[in-house]
NUGU-737942 format. One record per residue (C-alpha): residue in one letter; x, y, z. Coordinates in steps of 0.5 Angstrom, whole numbers, plus 500, padded with zeros to 3 digits. Layout:
REM NUGU-737942
<code=A, east=X, north=Y, up=Z> .
...
This chain:
REM NUGU-737942
<code=M, east=122, north=636, up=848> .
<code=S, east=120, north=634, up=856> .
<code=R, east=125, north=634, up=861> .
<code=S, east=124, north=626, up=861> .
<code=D, east=126, north=626, up=854> .
<code=P, east=133, north=624, up=852> .
<code=A, east=137, north=629, up=848> .
<code=P, east=137, north=629, up=841> .
<code=V, east=142, north=625, up=837> .
<code=V, east=146, north=630, up=832> .
<code=A, east=151, north=628, up=827> .
<code=F, east=156, north=632, up=824> .
<code=Q, east=162, north=632, up=819> .
<code=G, east=168, north=632, up=823> .
<code=E, east=171, north=631, up=830> .
<code=A, east=170, north=633, up=837> .
<code=G, east=171, north=641, up=837> .
<code=A, east=169, north=642, up=830> .
<code=Y, east=166, north=649, up=829> .
<code=S, east=159, north=644, up=827> .
<code=E, east=159, north=642, up=835> .
<code=R, east=159, north=650, up=837> .
<code=A, east=153, north=651, up=832> .
<code=I, east=149, north=645, up=835> .
<code=A, east=150, north=648, up=842> .
<code=R, east=147, north=654, up=839> .
<code=L, east=141, north=650, up=836> .
<code=F, east=140, north=646, up=842> .
<code=P, east=142, north=650, up=848> .
<code=A, east=138, north=644, up=853> .
<code=G, east=144, north=639, up=850> .
<code=A, east=144, north=634, up=845> .
<code=R, east=148, north=628, up=844> .
<code=T, east=153, north=629, up=838> .
<code=R, east=156, north=624, up=833> .
<code=G, east=162, north=626, up=829> .
<code=K, east=162, north=623, up=822> .
<code=R, east=168, north=623, up=817> .
<code=E, east=164, north=626, up=811> .
<code=A, east=158, north=630, up=810> .
<code=R, east=154, north=624, up=807> .
<code=D, east=156, north=620, up=813> .
<code=A, east=152, north=625, up=817> .
<code=A, east=146, north=625, up=813> .
<code=A, east=146, north=617, up=812> .
<code=A, east=146, north=617, up=820> .
<code=V, east=139, north=620, up=820> .
<code=E, east=137, north=616, up=814> .
<code=R, east=139, north=610, up=818> .
<code=G, east=135, north=612, up=824> .
<code=E, east=142, north=613, up=828> .
<code=A, east=141, north=620, up=829> .
<code=D, east=135, north=625, up=829> .
<code=H, east=139, north=630, up=826> .
<code=A, east=145, north=632, up=821> .
<code=L, east=148, north=639, up=822> .
<code=L, east=152, north=641, up=816> .
<code=P, east=155, north=648, up=814> .
<code=I, east=152, north=651, up=808> .
<code=E, east=156, north=657, up=806> .
<code=N, east=161, north=662, up=809> .
<code=T, east=162, north=669, up=808> .
<code=L, east=169, north=668, up=805> .
<code=A, east=169, north=662, up=802> .
<code=G, east=162, north=661, up=799> .
<code=S, east=158, north=655, up=799> .
<code=V, east=160, north=648, up=801> .
<code=P, east=159, north=643, up=795> .
<code=D, east=159, north=637, up=800> .
<code=T, east=153, north=640, up=803> .
<code=L, east=149, north=642, up=797> .
<code=A, east=150, north=634, up=794> .
<code=V, east=147, north=632, up=801> .
<code=L, east=141, north=636, up=799> .
<code=A, east=141, north=634, up=792> .
<code=D, east=142, north=627, up=793> .
<code=T, east=138, north=625, up=799> .
<code=G, east=131, north=626, up=802> .
<code=L, east=133, north=630, up=808> .
<code=R, east=129, north=636, up=810> .
<code=V, east=132, north=643, up=812> .
<code=V, east=129, north=644, up=819> .
<code=A, east=133, north=650, up=822> .
<code=E, east=139, north=654, up=821> .
<code=T, east=144, north=658, up=825> .
<code=I, east=150, north=663, up=823> .
<code=L, east=156, north=662, up=827> .
<code=P, east=162, north=667, up=828> .
<code=I, east=168, north=664, up=826> .
<code=H, east=175, north=666, up=829> .
<code=H, east=181, north=661, up=827> .
<code=A, east=187, north=660, up=831> .
<code=L, east=194, north=657, up=829> .
<code=L, east=195, north=651, up=833> .
<code=G, east=202, north=648, up=834> .
<code=M, east=206, north=644, up=839> .
<code=E, east=208, north=648, up=846> .
<code=G, east=214, north=652, up=845> .
<code=T, east=213, north=653, up=837> .
<code=D, east=214, north=660, up=834> .
<code=V, east=210, north=662, up=828> .
<code=D, east=216, north=663, up=824> .
<code=A, east=218, north=656, up=825> .
<code=V, east=212, north=653, up=822> .
<code=K, east=212, north=650, up=815> .
<code=R, east=206, north=646, up=814> .
<code=V, east=199, north=648, up=816> .
<code=L, east=193, north=643, up=816> .
<code=S, east=186, north=644, up=816> .
<code=H, east=179, north=643, up=812> .
<code=P, east=180, north=647, up=805> .
<code=I, east=174, north=651, up=807> .
<code=A, east=178, north=654, up=813> .
<code=L, east=184, north=654, up=809> .
<code=A, east=180, north=659, up=804> .
<code=Q, east=178, north=663, up=810> .
<code=C, east=185, north=664, up=812> .
<code=A, east=189, north=665, up=805> .
<code=R, east=191, north=672, up=807> .
<code=F, east=195, north=669, up=813> .
<code=V, east=198, north=663, up=809> .
<code=R, east=200, north=668, up=804> .
<code=S, east=204, north=672, up=808> .
<code=R, east=208, north=667, up=811> .
<code=P, east=213, north=665, up=806> .
<code=G, east=215, north=658, up=805> .
<code=V, east=209, north=656, up=808> .
<code=R, east=205, north=650, up=805> .
<code=A, east=197, north=649, up=806> .
<code=E, east=195, north=642, up=806> .
<code=S, east=188, north=640, up=806> .
<code=A, east=185, north=635, up=812> .
<code=Y, east=178, north=633, up=813> .
<code=D, east=176, north=637, up=819> .
<code=T, east=179, north=643, up=823> .
<code=A, east=179, north=639, up=830> .
<code=G, east=182, north=633, up=826> .
<code=A, east=187, north=637, up=823> .
<code=A, east=189, north=639, up=830> .
<code=H, east=189, north=632, up=833> .
<code=E, east=194, north=630, up=827> .
<code=V, east=199, north=635, up=829> .
<code=A, east=199, north=633, up=836> .
<code=R, east=200, north=626, up=834> .
<code=A, east=206, north=628, up=829> .
<code=G, east=209, north=632, up=835> .
<code=D, east=213, north=636, up=829> .
<code=R, east=214, north=643, up=831> .
<code=T, east=214, north=645, up=823> .
<code=L, east=207, north=643, up=823> .
<code=A, east=201, north=647, up=825> .
<code=A, east=193, north=647, up=824> .
<code=I, east=188, north=652, up=823> .
<code=A, east=182, north=650, up=828> .
<code=G, east=178, north=654, up=833> .
<code=E, east=182, north=656, up=839> .
<code=W, east=178, north=652, up=844> .
<code=V, east=181, north=645, up=841> .
<code=A, east=188, north=647, up=844> .
<code=E, east=185, north=644, up=850> .
<code=T, east=183, north=638, up=848> .
<code=S, east=189, north=636, up=843> .
<code=G, east=194, north=639, up=848> .
<code=L, east=197, north=644, up=843> .
<code=A, east=198, north=651, up=844> .
<code=V, east=195, north=657, up=841> .
<code=I, east=201, north=660, up=836> .
<code=A, east=197, north=666, up=833> .
<code=R, east=189, north=668, up=834> .
<code=D, east=184, north=671, up=829> .
<code=I, east=188, north=669, up=823> .
<code=E, east=181, north=669, up=818> .
<code=D, east=182, north=674, up=813> .
<code=R, east=176, north=678, up=816> .
<code=A, east=174, north=679, up=823> .
<code=D, east=166, north=679, up=821> .
<code=N, east=167, north=672, up=818> .
<code=Q, east=161, north=667, up=819> .
<code=T, east=158, north=661, up=817> .
<code=R, east=151, north=659, up=816> .
<code=F, east=149, north=651, up=818> .
<code=L, east=143, north=647, up=816> .
<code=L, east=140, north=642, up=821> .
<code=L, east=137, north=637, up=817> .
<code=A, east=132, north=631, up=819> .
<code=A, east=128, north=626, up=815> .
<code=P, east=122, north=628, up=812> .
<code=P, east=115, north=628, up=815> .
<code=P, east=110, north=623, up=813> .
<code=D, east=106, north=629, up=809> .
<code=S, east=113, north=632, up=806> .
<code=A, east=109, north=631, up=799> .
<code=K, east=105, north=637, up=801> .
<code=G, east=112, north=641, up=801> .
<code=G, east=111, north=645, up=807> .
<code=R, east=115, north=646, up=813> .
<code=A, east=119, north=640, up=816> .
<code=G, east=119, north=638, up=823> .
<code=P, east=117, north=641, up=830> .
<code=I, east=123, north=646, up=830> .
<code=A, east=121, north=650, up=824> .
<code=A, east=114, north=650, up=827> .
<code=T, east=116, north=653, up=834> .
<code=A, east=112, north=659, up=836> .
<code=D, east=114, north=664, up=841> .
<code=E, east=111, north=665, up=848> .
<code=T, east=106, north=670, up=844> .
<code=G, east=104, north=665, up=839> .
<code=R, east=107, north=668, up=834> .
<code=R, east=112, north=664, up=829> .
<code=P, east=118, north=667, up=827> .
<code=P, east=120, north=670, up=820> .
<code=M, east=121, north=664, up=816> .
<code=K, east=125, north=662, up=810> .
<code=T, east=124, north=657, up=805> .
<code=M, east=130, north=653, up=801> .
<code=L, east=128, north=650, up=794> .
<code=L, east=132, north=646, up=789> .
<code=V, east=130, north=648, up=782> .
<code=E, east=132, north=645, up=775> .
<code=V, east=130, north=648, up=768> .
<code=D, east=130, north=647, up=761> .
<code=N, east=136, north=649, up=757> .
<code=R, east=133, north=655, up=753> .
<code=P, east=133, north=662, up=753> .
<code=G, east=129, north=665, up=759> .
<code=A, east=127, north=659, up=763> .
<code=L, east=131, north=661, up=769> .
<code=V, east=128, north=668, up=768> .
<code=G, east=121, north=665, up=768> .
<code=V, east=122, north=662, up=775> .
<code=L, east=125, north=668, up=778> .
<code=S, east=120, north=673, up=776> .
<code=A, east=115, north=668, up=779> .
<code=F, east=118, north=671, up=786> .
<code=A, east=119, north=678, up=784> .
<code=E, east=112, north=679, up=781> .
<code=R, east=110, north=677, up=788> .
<code=R, east=115, north=681, up=792> .
<code=L, east=118, north=675, up=795> .
<code=N, east=126, north=676, up=796> .
<code=L, east=131, north=671, up=794> .
<code=S, east=136, north=672, up=799> .
<code=W, east=141, north=666, up=796> .
<code=L, east=142, north=663, up=789> .
<code=E, east=147, north=658, up=788> .
<code=S, east=148, north=653, up=781> .
<code=R, east=151, north=647, up=781> .
<code=P, east=152, north=641, up=776> .
<code=T, east=147, north=636, up=775> .
<code=G, east=152, north=631, up=773> .
<code=Q, east=150, north=631, up=766> .
<code=P, east=154, north=635, up=762> .
<code=W, east=153, north=642, up=762> .
<code=T, east=146, north=642, up=765> .
<code=Y, east=145, north=645, up=772> .
<code=R, east=141, north=645, up=778> .
<code=F, east=139, north=652, up=782> .
<code=F, east=139, north=652, up=790> .
<code=M, east=135, north=658, up=792> .
<code=D, east=133, north=661, up=799> .
<code=L, east=126, north=665, up=799> .
<code=D, east=125, north=670, up=805> .
<code=A, east=118, north=667, up=806> .
<code=D, east=114, north=661, up=809> .
<code=A, east=112, north=656, up=804> .
<code=D, east=105, north=656, up=807> .
<code=D, east=104, north=663, up=806> .
<code=E, east=099, north=664, up=800> .
<code=R, east=103, north=669, up=796> .
<code=T, east=109, north=664, up=797> .
<code=A, east=104, north=658, up=795> .
<code=A, east=102, north=661, up=789> .
<code=A, east=109, north=663, up=786> .
<code=L, east=111, north=656, up=788> .
<code=G, east=105, north=653, up=783> .
<code=E, east=108, north=658, up=778> .
<code=V, east=115, north=655, up=778> .
<code=R, east=112, north=648, up=778> .
<code=R, east=109, north=650, up=771> .
<code=R, east=115, north=653, up=769> .
<code=A, east=121, north=649, up=771> .
<code=S, east=123, north=642, up=770> .
<code=L, east=124, north=640, up=777> .
<code=L, east=122, north=643, up=784> .
<code=R, east=123, north=641, up=790> .
<code=V, east=122, north=644, up=797> .
<code=L, east=128, north=643, up=801> .
<code=G, east=124, north=646, up=807> .
<code=S, east=121, north=652, up=811> .
<code=F, east=124, north=654, up=817> .
<code=P, east=126, north=660, up=822> .
<code=R, east=130, north=665, up=819> .
<code=E, east=136, north=667, up=823> .
<code=E, east=137, north=675, up=822> .
<code=R, east=144, north=676, up=819> .
<code=T, east=149, north=681, up=822> .
<code=G, east=155, north=685, up=819> .
<code=R, east=159, north=681, up=825> .
């Protein structure tokens, strides 16, 4: 993107100050225009309608697991994955100025954030956890209520924009808590080829070398013995690492779809051969995108 080009518009689920905005800043260090949306599907719809260039959504957390709403977006829309980023997540308890932690009786936050802080909530007898649609949105709700028995779990920086105080810091169950986010875009005109999607995924460094790639797949198989094993063996026989596997219901009773991450480029010869074999063995194969793989760390 040249200096004269406007910054891209990136939709996300939540309000200003959400962790997703921090993830957008990591992916777009030169800047992006962010648009908060109520639900993940609303962020995806903004891209489908051409109101945003991208949608940024969390896909999995190291404590709480996969995010069902994002999996639904991947399954139900034609958006493609063009990048990923991993963000360290450190939660704070936010409340009205002067609130003591022992006075808090209700804690609001997104269900995924509450799951990441389950140990802290359980350690406070009489405290009730309540779901909100967003971490930053929960903080703003606490500020509007003005109730000293009410607190929110959100990023510490949200205290400044919401007018709240930090009651407790680093309340997540593990200090190495992390969330992986996906950047989605509309499919390119040649998306039927099944390769990488979008300019971010094709970016090379100054030496001309592309970074290690990852390919995300959506697979469905018939309900018969060995059907899934046959799909997985296509990767194992070619020594392709499967780094993530998640099953979700298709909507039809007792049938399932599988989301998979391969640590490989869809355009690599071995990967293409494996995908060809999977197409023959599976009832459905969709390549959701090939994109640069972010290295994972223990912290």
